[in-house]
C-alpha positions, 0 to 999 in steps of 0.5 A, spaced: 499 499 499 502 506 497 503 512 502 502 519 499 506 525 501 501 530 503 505 536 507 512 538 508 512 534 515 510 528 511 517 529 507 521 531 513 518 525 517 520 520 511 527 523 510 528 522 518 526 515 518 531 513 514 539 512 516 541 515 509 548 513 511 546 505 511 541 506 505 543 504 498 540 505 491 538 499 488 535 501 482 531 506 479 527 507 472 523 512 469 516 510 465 510 513 463 506 508 466 502 510 473 500 504 477 492 503 479 494 504 486 498 510 486 494 516 489 490 519 484 489 526 486 495 529 482 496 536 479 497 535 472 500 540 467 496 537 461 502 534 458 504 527 459 510 527 464 514 521 466 513 518 473 520 515 476 520 509 481 526 508 486 528 502 490 532 503 496 535 498 500 534 501 507 539 497 511 534 496 516 530 489 518 525 487 514 522 491 511 528 493 508 526 496 502 523 503 500 520 504 494 518 511 492 514 513 486 515 520 483 509 522 479 508 526 473 515 529 473 517 535 469 524 535 472 528 529 473 536 530 474 537 523 474 545 524 476 542 526 482 538 520 484 544 515 482 550 520 485 549 516 492 547 523 495 540 522 494 536 524 500 529 527 501 530 534 502 526 539 499 519 542 499 511 540 499 507 546 496 499 546 497 498 542 491 502 537 494 507 538 489 514 536 491 521 539 489 527 535 491 533 539 491 541 538 492 546 541 497 546 547 494 538 548 494 538 547 486 531 543 484 533 536 482 527 533 481 520 536 481 514 532 481 506 533 481 505 528 487 510 523 491 508 516 494 512 511 498 511 503 500 515 499 504 517 492 502 520 486 504 525 483 499 521 477 498 515 481 496 511 479 490 510 486 488 517 487 486 517 485 478 520 491 476 526 491 479 529 484 476 536 485 476 537 486 484 533 480 486 534 474 480 536 468 484 544 466 485 547 461 480 
């Protein structure tokens, strides 16, 4: 079940809930597909925008994975996500749009909505991240 980020407090709480020094980016991908169980109250521009899904190994006991869905992005600096400096630092406005910024306060990701869910490694909802979870040979 996805949990939407509805306010600045929600974003800050999620950011504080992770020990970023122990977390590892597993995979991310960008698509135009929005899955049915994601929040539907998205402030859209009228143009087709991309959604980015990010999977993070939190380093915690189960559930050890955090999946983030950045819905309807109009700004995506993929280097920010993959650089190893990825944290949920940023802003949530009154329309629930989210902007993530880098250390210099420059916008790196801007999306109409952000949602997350916590998953176990053996969760059956992980077909989108096959490389990390393929059986060892």
